[in-house]
C-alpha positions in Angstrom: 36.3 105.6 64.2 34.3 104.5 67.1 36.9 105.9 69.8 36.6 109.4 68.0 32.8 109.1 68.4 32.9 107.9 72.2 35.5 110.8 73.0 33.5 113.4 71.1 30.3 112.3 72.5 31.9 112.6 76.3 33.4 116.1 75.5 29.4 117.0 74.6 28.0 115.4 77.6 30.6 117.1 79.7 30.1 120.6 78.1 26.2 120.5 78.3 26.6 118.9 82.1 29.4 120.7 83.9 27.7 124.6 83.6 24.5 123.0 84.8 26.5 121.1 87.7 28.3 124.8 88.5 24.8 126.2 88.6 23.1 124.1 90.7 26.3 124.2 93.4 25.8 128.1 93.6 28.2 129.8 95.6 28.5 126.6 97.6 26.5 128.2 101.1 24.5 125.5 102.4 23.7 126.9 105.6 21.2 129.9 104.1 17.2 129.4 104.8 15.7 132.2 102.8 16.2 134.5 99.7 16.7 138.3 99.3 19.0 140.6 101.5 20.1 138.8 104.8 19.2 140.1 107.8 21.3 140.4 111.1 19.0 137.6 112.8 19.5 135.5 109.7 22.8 136.2 109.9 23.1 134.7 113.3 21.2 131.7 112.0 23.3 131.3 109.4 26.7 131.3 111.7 24.4 129.1 114.4 24.0 126.5 111.6 27.7 126.5 110.2 29.0 126.2 113.9 26.8 123.1 114.9 27.8 121.5 111.4 31.3 121.8 112.1 31.7 121.1 116.0 28.2 120.6 117.7 27.9 123.3 120.5 31.3 124.2 121.3 31.4 127.7 119.8 28.8 130.2 119.1 27.9 133.6 117.3 28.9 136.6 119.2 28.2 140.2 118.5 27.2 141.3 115.1 28.0 144.5 113.4 27.0 145.8 109.9 30.4 146.8 108.0 29.2 147.8 104.4 27.5 145.3 102.5 28.7 142.6 105.2 27.9 141.3 108.5 31.0 140.7 111.1 30.2 138.3 113.2 32.3 137.4 116.1 32.5 133.9 117.1 33.0 132.8 121.0 33.8 130.0 122.5 31.8 128.6 125.6 33.8 131.3 127.8 32.8 133.9 125.8 36.1 134.2 124.3 36.7 135.8 120.9 38.1 132.5 118.4 37.3 134.3 114.8 35.5 136.8 113.0 32.9 135.9 110.3 31.9 138.0 107.1 28.6 137.1 105.6 27.9 138.9 102.7 24.5 140.4 103.1 23.5 139.8 99.5 24.6 136.7 98.5 25.0 134.7 102.1 28.7 133.8 101.3 30.5 133.1 104.5 34.2 134.0 104.7 36.3 133.5 108.1 38.2 137.0 108.8 42.1 136.4 109.1 
């Protein structure tokens, strides 16, 4: 009987704790510094913060274009050669690479 109570208690605890954890995690974007619509300057800063967290100063943001409700940020290496493009949603701040 104690085992059943422990299982039920654990399930109830997880049912209450997991949604709170998921809401606290948000979209997983740790590089956004403000709320509201992301500006072009904020998109550049977010990209710089992200690149600094993964590789130091080897890459930097290049040209930034507005494409619908996302910014398309060109990531370049030290010589100015395009390496990858990143999409930044201007409403949520989510960053995703473009393949």
